[in-house]
Each structure stands twice: as C-alpha cells, then as structure tokens.
C-alpha positions as CSV (number, residue, x, y, z in Angstrom):
1,M,150.3,-265.9,-127.0
2,F,152.2,-263.9,-129.7
3,Q,156.2,-263.5,-130.2
4,I,157.7,-260.6,-132.2
5,E,161.2,-260.8,-133.6
6,I,163.0,-258.5,-135.9
7,G,163.4,-260.5,-139.3
8,Q,166.6,-260.3,-141.4
9,G,165.2,-257.5,-143.6
10,G,164.4,-255.6,-140.6
11,E,160.9,-256.1,-140.5
12,A,158.6,-257.4,-137.4
13,V,157.8,-260.5,-137.8
14,V,154.6,-261.7,-135.5
15,S,153.8,-265.2,-134.6
16,G,151.1,-266.8,-132.5
17,A,147.8,-265.8,-131.6
18,L,146.6,-262.3,-131.4
19,L,144.1,-262.3,-128.8
20,I,142.6,-260.0,-126.2
21,S,144.5,-261.6,-123.3
22,S,148.0,-260.3,-124.5
23,I,146.8,-257.2,-126.8
24,E,148.5,-254.6,-124.5
25,D,151.4,-256.1,-124.7
26,F,151.3,-256.4,-128.6
27,Y,150.5,-252.5,-129.0
28,K,153.5,-252.0,-126.7
29,E,155.9,-254.4,-128.5
30,L,154.5,-252.7,-132.0
31,A,154.7,-249.1,-130.6
32,K,158.4,-250.1,-129.4
33,L,159.6,-251.5,-132.8
34,F,158.1,-248.7,-135.1
35,N,158.4,-245.8,-133.1
36,D,162.2,-245.6,-133.2
37,G,162.0,-245.4,-137.1
38,N,163.9,-248.6,-138.0
39,C,161.2,-250.7,-138.9
40,S,158.4,-250.3,-141.8
41,V,157.2,-253.6,-142.5
42,L,154.7,-255.8,-140.3
43,D,154.8,-259.5,-141.2
44,L,151.8,-261.3,-140.2
45,R,152.0,-264.3,-141.9
46,G,152.8,-266.3,-138.7
47,V,150.0,-265.4,-137.0
48,T,147.8,-268.6,-136.2
49,E,144.6,-266.4,-134.7
50,I,143.6,-262.9,-134.8
51,D,140.2,-261.7,-132.6
52,T,138.6,-258.3,-133.0
53,A,140.8,-256.4,-130.1
54,A,143.9,-257.3,-131.9
55,L,142.0,-255.7,-135.1
56,Q,141.4,-252.7,-132.8
57,V,145.4,-252.5,-132.1
58,L,146.0,-252.6,-135.7
59,I,143.6,-249.5,-136.2
60,A,145.1,-247.6,-133.4
61,F,148.7,-248.5,-134.6
62,K,148.1,-247.4,-138.0
63,K,146.5,-244.0,-136.8
64,S,149.6,-243.4,-134.3
65,L,151.9,-244.0,-137.4
66,I,149.9,-241.6,-139.3
67,E,150.1,-238.9,-136.7
68,I,153.9,-239.1,-136.8
69,N,153.7,-239.1,-141.0
70,R,154.9,-242.6,-141.1
71,N,153.6,-245.6,-142.8
72,V,153.6,-249.5,-142.8
73,D,153.8,-252.1,-145.2
74,L,152.0,-255.3,-144.3
75,I,152.6,-259.1,-145.2
76,A,149.8,-261.5,-144.1
77,G,149.0,-265.2,-145.0
78,S,145.8,-265.8,-146.7
79,S,143.7,-266.1,-143.9
80,I,144.8,-262.9,-142.0
81,R,144.2,-261.4,-145.2
82,E,140.8,-262.5,-145.6
83,V,139.7,-261.4,-141.8
84,L,141.8,-257.9,-143.1
85,G,139.4,-258.1,-145.9
86,L,136.3,-258.4,-144.3
87,S,136.5,-256.0,-141.4
88,G,137.8,-253.3,-144.4
89,L,141.2,-253.1,-142.7
90,T,143.3,-253.9,-146.2
91,K,142.7,-250.2,-147.2
92,L,144.5,-248.8,-144.1
93,F,147.7,-250.9,-145.1
94,R,150.0,-250.7,-147.9
95,A,150.5,-254.6,-149.0
96,A,154.3,-255.7,-149.1
C-alpha cells in the first residue's frame, strides 16, 4: 500500500509499495494533486516496491501532463532510478 503526502516544499511525497492492487488509487491521487497546478515535483524516494503497472501509471501520468503543457520533476532513490533507467523512463521525467 502506498501513501502520498504534500511535503514542506509543496512536492508530492510517495511512500510504500506501488503495486497493481492499488494502481487506480495511485493514478487518481496523482491527478488530483497535479491537475490543480500547485504541485510540480514527484518524490519517489520513499517507494519500497514498484511494479510494471505503476510504471505504466507514471507513463500515463506524464502523458496527461504533456497534454496540458505541464512538466513534473522526479526525485527517486537509487533503486527506483535503476528501474526507471532499465525501463527507459528516465527520459520522460526531469530529475530534480
């Protein structure tokens, strides 16, 4: 299970496991936080597990932001950066 909180700098801080069982909720929470225009940083340093479904959500999320001409900076720990690199997703997100 995951949790998203707003950090002191206004970033969306994600912690826990991003797995297929809660992926719909993950996308809805991201959309709610970023569509209002106040958030532009996604902090994944607290993510303990990530599966293919979560990677697909990150792609869909990025695509939805591109459609409204917004960008997102991504902060990730070494294990998540490795997964993003192996999947080619580091090219989609600016590193913060």
